[in-house]
Structure formats: C-alpha cells, structure tokens
C-alpha distance (Angstrom), angle and dihedral (degrees) to the residues before:
residue distance angle dihedral
X1 . . .
X2 3.80 . .
X3 3.81 122.1 .
X4 3.78 137.9 -167.9
X5 3.81 88.7 -81.0
X6 3.81 88.3 69.7
X7 3.80 95.8 54.1
X8 3.79 120.3 112.9
X9 3.80 102.9 -141.4
X10 3.80 126.3 -167.3
X11 3.80 121.7 -168.3
X12 3.79 114.9 -163.3
X13 3.78 112.3 -154.4
X14 3.80 132.0 38.7
X15 3.79 100.3 -145.1
X16 3.77 123.9 120.0
X17 3.82 95.3 -74.2
X18 3.81 96.8 43.0
X19 3.80 92.2 48.8
X20 3.81 93.2 47.4
X21 3.79 89.9 50.0
X22 3.80 92.6 48.9
X23 3.79 92.7 48.5
X24 3.81 92.8 53.1
X25 3.80 94.7 48.8
X26 3.80 97.5 40.6
X27 3.78 94.0 48.7
X28 3.80 88.8 52.8
X29 3.80 89.7 57.0
X30 3.80 102.2 -101.7
X31 3.79 121.9 141.0
X32 3.80 102.1 -110.0
X33 3.80 128.2 166.0
X34 3.80 119.3 -166.9
X35 3.81 120.0 -152.6
X36 3.81 121.1 -162.8
X37 3.79 123.6 -175.6
X38 3.82 94.5 -147.8
X39 3.79 125.1 75.5
X40 3.81 91.0 -114.0
X41 3.77 140.4 2.7
X42 3.77 114.8 -71.9
X43 3.80 139.4 139.2
X44 3.76 129.2 -136.8
X45 3.76 116.6 -138.7
X46 3.76 125.6 34.7
X47 3.79 130.7 -113.2
X48 3.76 123.8 17.9
X49 3.79 131.6 -169.1
X50 3.79 124.2 -134.5
X51 3.80 113.3 -159.9
X52 3.82 123.2 -152.8
X53 3.80 90.8 -88.2
X54 3.81 90.7 54.0
X55 3.81 90.7 49.0
X56 3.81 90.8 54.2
X57 3.80 90.8 49.1
X58 3.82 91.6 49.3
X59 3.78 89.6 52.9
X60 3.81 89.8 51.4
X61 3.80 90.6 49.1
X62 3.80 90.7 53.7
X63 3.81 97.3 -121.5
X64 3.80 101.5 99.2
X65 3.82 96.4 89.4
X66 3.80 92.6 49.8
X67 3.80 90.5 49.4
X68 3.78 93.4 50.1
X69 3.80 92.6 45.4
X70 3.79 90.5 53.0
X71 3.80 95.6 49.1
X72 3.78 97.3 40.7
X73 3.80 87.2 -147.2
X74 3.76 136.6 119.5
X75 3.79 123.4 -127.5
X76 3.76 101.0 -69.4
X77 3.80 113.7 170.0
X78 3.78 119.1 99.3
X79 3.83 128.3 171.9
X80 3.80 120.7 -60.7
X81 3.76 132.2 -86.6
X82 3.82 111.2 -143.1
X83 3.81 117.1 -146.2
X84 3.81 132.2 -175.8
X85 3.80 116.9 -114.9
X86 3.81 91.7 -138.9
X87 3.80 123.5 99.1
X88 3.79 111.2 -74.1
X89 3.82 88.9 34.3
X90 3.77 95.9 -131.2
X91 3.79 117.3 -151.7
X92 3.80 104.1 -110.4
X93 3.80 97.6 -177.9
X94 3.79 135.5 -11.5
X95 3.79 110.2 -153.8
X96 3.82 107.1 -134.3
X97 3.78 121.2 -120.0
X98 3.78 118.2 -120.1
X99 3.78 126.1 -133.6
X100 3.78 120.7 -78.6
X101 3.78 116.7 -11.3
X102 3.79 96.6 -44.3
X103 3.81 92.9 111.7
X104 3.79 96.6 39.5
X105 3.78 122.2 108.9
X106 3.78 133.5 155.1
X107 3.77 141.5 -105.5
X108 3.78 117.7 -148.6
X109 3.77 140.7 160.0
X110 3.79 109.8 -101.6
X111 3.79 92.2 -131.7
X112 3.81 90.6 52.7
X113 3.80 90.4 53.5
X114 3.79 91.8 51.5
X115 3.79 91.9 46.1
X116 3.80 88.6 53.4
X117 3.80 97.5 52.6
X118 3.82 108.6 29.0
X119 3.79 89.6 79.8
X120 3.80 87.2 67.5
X121 3.82 91.4 62.3
X122 3.79 126.6 97.4
X123 3.81 100.2 -108.7
X124 3.80 92.5 -156.6
X125 3.81 90.2 59.7
X126 3.81 95.4 46.3
X127 3.80 113.8 95.3
X128 3.82 125.0 -169.5
X129 3.81 132.5 -162.8
X130 3.81 89.0 33.0
X131 3.78 107.9 137.7
X132 3.78 110.8 -179.7
X133 3.80 115.7 -124.5
X134 3.80 101.9 176.0
X135 3.79 145.3 -33.1
X136 3.79 124.7 -124.5
X137 3.79 126.2 -171.6
X138 3.79 136.8 -148.3
X139 3.77 138.6 170.6
X140 3.80 119.0 -106.6
X141 3.81 122.3 178.7
X142 3.79 92.1 -23.6
X143 3.81 99.5 -46.4
X144 3.79 137.1 85.6
X145 3.78 121.1 -97.8
X146 3.79 119.4 -165.5
X147 3.78 119.7 -151.7
X148 3.78 116.3 -154.6
X149 3.79 113.1 -148.2
X150 3.80 114.2 -159.8
X151 3.78 127.0 -159.3
X152 3.80 91.3 -114.6
X153 3.82 88.9 65.0
X154 3.80 97.4 -105.0
X155 3.79 125.2 123.5
X156 3.79 138.1 -157.6
X157 3.80 129.3 -162.5
X158 3.80 119.4 -143.1
X159 3.78 139.5 174.9
X160 3.81 89.2 -151.7
X161 3.81 129.9 30.0
X162 3.80 121.9 -167.1
X163 3.79 113.5 -167.7
X164 3.79 110.1 -149.4
X165 3.79 94.9 152.1
X166 3.77 99.7 124.2
X167 3.77 138.1 -123.7
X168 3.83 92.6 -31.6
X169 3.80 91.7 48.4
X170 3.78 119.1 173.2
X171 3.81 89.4 -168.3
X172 3.81 89.7 61.3
X173 3.81 89.8 66.0
X174 3.81 88.4 66.7
X175 3.82 92.0 51.4
X176 3.80 110.6 36.1
X177 3.77 122.7 78.9
X178 3.82 96.9 -160.6
X179 3.80 130.0 46.4
X180 3.79 109.9 -44.8
X181 3.79 98.3 -162.6
X182 3.77 117.6 118.0
X183 3.79 115.1 -122.4
X184 3.79 128.5 -134.7
X185 3.79 112.8 -107.2
X186 3.83 92.8 -150.2
X187 3.82 86.4 -111.8
X188 3.78 126.6 113.7
X189 3.79 126.7 -166.9
X190 3.77 130.4 -154.2
X191 3.79 110.1 -154.9
X192 3.74 131.7 -165.9
X193 3.79 147.1 153.6
X194 3.80 117.3 -131.7
X195 3.82 124.9 -170.0
X196 3.80 108.3 -112.6
X197 3.80 92.1 -129.3
X198 3.80 89.1 61.5
X199 3.80 90.4 52.0
X200 3.79 91.5 51.2
X201 3.80 92.1 48.4
X202 3.81 93.8 62.1
X203 3.84 94.2 55.6
X204 3.78 102.0 -131.8
X205 3.78 119.4 -159.2
X206 3.82 88.2 -136.2
X207 3.80 117.8 75.3
X208 3.81 105.9 -133.4
X209 3.81 94.6 176.8
X210 3.79 104.2 61.4
X211 3.79 94.1 105.1
X212 3.81 94.9 -94.9
X213 3.79 129.5 101.6
X214 3.79 112.8 -120.1
X215 3.79 128.1 -130.8
X216 3.80 113.3 -167.9
X217 3.80 105.6 -159.3
X218 3.80 120.9 -145.5
X219 3.78 144.8 156.5
X220 3.80 108.9 -73.3
X221 3.82 86.7 -22.4
X222 3.79 140.1 67.7
X223 3.80 141.8 168.5
X224 3.80 130.3 -130.1
X225 3.81 113.7 -159.0
X226 3.80 131.8 176.4
X227 3.81 137.3 150.7
X228 3.81 121.9 -113.2
X229 3.82 134.9 -178.2
X230 3.80 97.4 44.8
X231 3.80 91.3 -44.7
X232 3.80 91.0 -60.0
X233 3.81 94.2 116.5
X234 3.79 131.9 35.0
X235 3.80 118.5 -143.0
X236 3.81 112.8 -145.9
X237 3.79 127.0 -170.7
X238 3.82 117.0 -179.0
X239 3.81 116.7 -164.7
X240 3.81 129.9 -162.1
X241 3.80 125.5 177.8
X242 3.80 131.0 -161.7
X243 3.80 105.4 -145.3
X244 3.79 94.9 174.4
X245 3.80 92.6 94.6
X246 3.81 135.7 30.7
X247 3.79 118.1 -83.1
X248 3.78 110.5 -102.3
X249 3.80 94.4 25.9
X250 3.81 92.8 106.9
X251 3.80 122.2 59.9
X252 3.81 115.0 -145.7
X253 3.83 112.9 -154.9
X254 3.78 112.2 -120.4
X255 3.80 91.9 -117.3
X256 3.81 88.5 59.4
X257 3.81 97.5 50.5
X258 3.79 88.4 99.4
X259 3.80 123.0 16.1
X260 3.82 136.9 158.0
X261 3.80 115.3 -102.8
X262 3.78 138.6 -174.3
X263 3.79 115.4 -99.0
X264 3.79 89.1 -124.1
X265 3.83 89.1 70.3
X266 3.81 89.1 63.6
X267 3.81 93.3 45.2
X268 3.80 88.8 51.9
X269 3.80 91.4 51.2
X270 3.82 91.0 52.2
X271 3.78 101.6 46.4
X272 3.78 111.5 148.4
X273 3.79 95.5 28.5
X274 3.78 125.0 128.7
X275 3.78 126.0 -93.0
X276 3.83 95.8 -95.6
X277 3.79 91.0 62.3
X278 3.80 93.5 48.0
X279 3.81 91.9 47.8
X280 3.79 91.8 51.5
X281 3.80 92.2 49.1
X282 3.81 90.3 49.2
X283 3.82 89.8 58.5
X284 3.80 95.7 55.5
X285 3.79 115.3 111.8
X286 3.81 122.0 -152.5
X287 3.82 94.7 -14.0
X288 3.79 121.2 -154.1
X289 3.79 129.2 -158.8
X290 3.80 118.3 -132.9
X291 3.79 122.5 -162.5
X292 3.81 104.6 -139.3
X293 3.80 111.2 -134.5
X294 3.79 133.0 -175.0
X295 3.79 140.0 177.7
X296 3.78 105.1 -94.7
X297 2.95 118.2 -170.6
X298 3.79 92.8 36.8
X299 3.78 119.1 -123.9
X300 3.80 117.5 -89.3
X301 3.81 89.5 -146.6
X302 3.79 136.2 16.3
X303 3.81 91.6 -157.4
X304 3.77 143.6 52.3
X305 3.78 121.5 -177.7
X306 3.82 105.8 -50.4
X307 3.82 95.5 -13.2
X308 3.82 122.3 95.1
X309 3.78 132.0 179.3
X310 3.80 126.1 -140.9
X311 3.80 134.3 -178.0
X312 3.79 121.0 -4.0
X313 3.81 90.8 -10.5
X314 3.81 86.6 67.4
X315 3.78 103.5 31.5
X316 3.79 112.7 6.0
X317 3.78 104.9 -175.0
X318 3.77 142.7 176.8
X319 3.82 111.9 -87.2
X320 3.81 96.0 -124.9
X321 3.81 95.1 113.9
X322 3.79 94.4 37.6
X323 3.79 87.3 -128.7
X324 3.79 106.5 115.6
X325 3.80 94.5 95.4
X326 3.80 91.7 43.0
X327 3.79 92.0 53.3
X328 3.80 88.9 49.3
X329 3.80 91.2 53.1
X330 3.80 89.9 48.3
X331 3.82 88.9 52.8
X332 3.79 90.0 49.1
X333 3.79 95.0 50.1
X334 3.80 94.0 48.4
X335 3.80 95.2 46.7
X336 3.81 92.3 44.2
X337 3.79 93.6 51.0
X338 3.80 90.6 50.1
X339 3.81 93.1 47.7
X340 3.80 92.5 46.0
X341 3.78 92.8 56.8
X342 3.83 106.4 102.0
X343 3.79 89.6 -135.9
X344 3.81 90.1 70.0
X345 3.79 112.3 91.2
X346 3.79 142.1 152.0
X347 3.79 91.7 -81.3
X348 3.81 97.4 55.8
X349 3.80 105.1 25.3
X350 3.81 91.1 104.5
X351 3.80 90.4 58.5
X352 3.80 90.2 45.4
X353 3.81 89.6 53.3
X354 3.80 90.7 50.0
X355 3.80 88.0 56.0
X356 3.82 89.6 49.6
X357 3.80 89.5 52.6
X358 3.79 93.1 48.9
X359 3.79 93.3 54.4
X360 3.82 100.8 37.1
X361 3.80 106.8 35.6
X362 3.83 98.9 63.7
X363 3.80 93.4 49.2
X364 3.80 97.7 41.7
X365 3.81 92.9 46.7
X366 3.80 89.8 48.1
X367 3.81 89.4 54.5
X368 3.82 88.9 47.4
X369 3.80 92.1 55.7
X370 3.80 92.9 41.9
X371 3.81 89.8 53.1
X372 3.79 90.7 57.9
X373 3.81 90.4 47.5
X374 3.81 90.7 50.0
X375 3.79 91.3 55.7
X376 3.79 89.5 50.7
X377 3.81 90.4 52.0
X378 3.81 93.7 49.8
X379 3.80 91.0 52.8
X380 3.83 100.8 39.6
X381 3.80 96.6 36.9
X382 3.80 94.8 125.0
X383 3.81 88.8 66.8
X384 3.82 91.2 60.8
X385 3.85 123.4 80.6
X386 3.80 108.0 -108.9
X387 3.82 96.8 -117.6
X388 3.80 91.0 49.4
X389 3.80 89.9 46.4
X390 3.80 92.6 53.8
X391 3.78 91.4 47.3
X392 3.80 92.6 50.7
X393 3.79 92.8 46.9
X394 3.80 90.6 48.5
X395 3.80 95.4 48.0
X396 3.80 99.8 45.3
X397 3.81 96.1 81.3
X398 3.81 110.8 41.6
X399 3.78 99.0 72.6
X400 3.81 89.6 52.8
X401 3.79 98.8 42.5
X402 3.81 99.5 42.6
X403 3.79 100.5 41.0
X404 3.81 114.3 137.8
X405 3.80 100.8 -123.2
X406 3.79 93.0 166.9
X407 3.79 87.2 55.9
X408 3.80 88.5 53.8
X409 3.79 90.7 52.4
X410 3.80 92.8 49.0
X411 3.80 93.1 47.8
X412 3.81 90.3 49.3
X413 3.79 90.8 51.3
X414 3.81 90.7 50.1
X415 3.79 89.9 48.6
X416 3.81 91.5 53.2
X417 3.80 89.8 50.9
X418 3.80 93.5 47.4
X419 3.81 91.0 50.8
X420 3.77 91.4 50.6
X421 3.80 93.5 -116.7
X422 3.80 88.4 118.7
X423 3.76 125.3 27.7
X424 3.80 111.8 -129.5
X425 3.79 91.0 -144.8
X426 3.80 90.1 63.5
X427 3.80 93.8 58.9
X428 3.80 115.1 124.3
C-alpha cells in the first residue's frame, strides 16, 4: 500500500507561506518541488505582523527557530494603541496586555523572514522562473495526476498540488467555479520604511517605540505603524478609502496595482490631520501606492480533486487585522499535518483535501470578512459611541489569536477515521 511518502507534491509559489509549507514537508522526507515565478526569492511589501496564532503555526511548521535566529529579536508585538489623527493625537484606546506571552507576536520584514528560512529548503527541488500557465488533469492507475504547464514550455506531473501563489493565483483558476479575479476594495495604501532615528528627530507626540503597534484613526483613512529590525526601522502603511462608490465597482488594471506616486498625493489625502501624521508623511522616501484587493465573493471551496489552495490564493484579504499571513500559516500547518500522516496516499488524497477545506475555509473566510469590517471601523470610528468602539476594538483580536488549531487538526483526523478514509488501526 502506498503512503504519503510516495506522493509527488508540487507547491506553486515561493512566498512566505509556500516556503514554510515546503520546508515542513521536505524535512519530513516527502518528495516536494517548489516552483517560483520570479528569478529568485523575494517579497513585495515591507513589514508584516505575526500574531500569537501565527507564532504557534510557525513553531509547528518547524521554521520558528530559524526565523528567531536570523532576527536576533525576542517576540515583540503586543496589542495596538489607537490614536486620533487630529492635532493633539488623543489616545482613543490602549489595548491591554495579557498575562505572560499569550498576547505577544512579532513584527518582521518579509524579506528577512524568507532569508531566514530558504536555507532550510532542498535547493535541487527549488525551481525559479516558473510562472504557471495552467493545470491539466488525467487519470493514472486509478488516481488523478495533475500536470503543471509553465509559461516557459516546461511541465511537471504531481499527485498533489498546493497553490500558494498569492492574490493573483494561477492555481486558483483550476479550483474555483466562479470568477477567480480579486476585486479592488476601494482602498489604497502607501507603504514605506523609515529609519527610526529620523522618526525620533521630528519629536512626535505619539510614542511609536513602546512595544505596541500604532493605529492612527481617521475619516476614511488611517495609518498602521510599527518598528521592525530591532527597532531600527519603522514600517508605515497609510490607508485611504473611497466610500463614494461600492467596493468592486472599479477595475484596477494589474499594471496599476502598485505604482510610484508623488508625496504630495499623500499630503492631499490627509489634509486636516494633526502634525504627527504630516511629519510621518514627510519622512517617506519614494512612496508607492498599492491598490488593496481581496477575494470577494469568497471561494466556495479551497480544493478541487488533488489541488488545494493556501494563503492569499485561497482567501486574499485586506490587511486591516494583520492576519493574512497568520491564516496562511494555519492553512500550511493543517495541510502539512494531513499530508504527513502515513495513511494519506494517492488513492485518498482528494478526500483528505475535502477535510482540509471543511476545517479551514469557514475560519479563513470569516477572518477575511472581519478584516474588511475592521478597516471600516478604523475609518468611521467617530460614528460609533466611545464605549461601543472600545469594546469592538478589544474584541476583534481574541478569536483569531487564541484559536485552537491543534484541536482543528485532531478533529479533522477523527473525521477522516470516522468516514473510513483513514483506518484508526493504522495510526502511528
């Protein structure tokens, strides 16, 4: 009888989730090939936050120690402080810190994370300049084989395909029944990295270095700010939303998803704000505007046959809860644990993937929708009574951070046994 060790696994996409997934499976002895469309590893964007749930998933994936060794930092991200954009920058709400390290996550530059973990990959099974064109399927000895066709004319046959190729996923086309294009949320983001010494020189009223990320709340706009790289650099993301038309009603051409802009565009968007906001904008170098996209409507399935989606390919979301990466790592841990079980084989992998979908899709899509709602709250906060606002800000994190992912994995394993997909007597 075949087992998971016999599976030929292809992972499409060499971002932070695809690499973490590949590391876990390869180090356990599975035959895994990773395909990245770029000529080398690299991440768009800048800083990223990993909540406590993401940290637990990274430990399960076996990449946490390498990440921490590379950064030389301790876990450093506590709950947000919420500040008004108006002059004086009143503290609106200071999210309390829990006991011990239960509330502590981490902020890190995406490129630093990749640099920390790519050395754990099997270089001979890592393939660059492989942009997926399409996937075809055939039957071979009673099971489905997927053939990946790349734009350079090469192909690769796999028993399992994991699509980790991001918000513009080509793998998703092979899974989704309805339109797979991401839609524009009507929000744009201006991102930048500012040396901490420059921040300190302008004497902000707001303390950005007290161990908490900062959310400056505005009207149809807000800023997310947190230090990275041992507090040497400050990551700044400035959001503006056009609420004059329905989200998704305007199509942004792919070439315009991220474009360079003049700093004056950002100043114009933040007229009437307090001095801290203007000082931060003045420190941005070579700003770029990002059109924030999401999957709306959400996918009705993350899987089809022997193909499964993880991360943004499955549930690309707005970044307003800082949970997109964490949900991707949760996907990766669940799918890896199911594939690593020796009871998974070419004959039952489709049923195993259905179980993955049943446990991951409801939660990830709930986080996706909650992320959109969080952005709305940050930018319409003046319309909410202050006590209700504080309650909503306080309650938006716990169900994400303290979710029992190991419980999900155990319940999925029991479900596979109860359905007869796995035999309980074969458990090791």
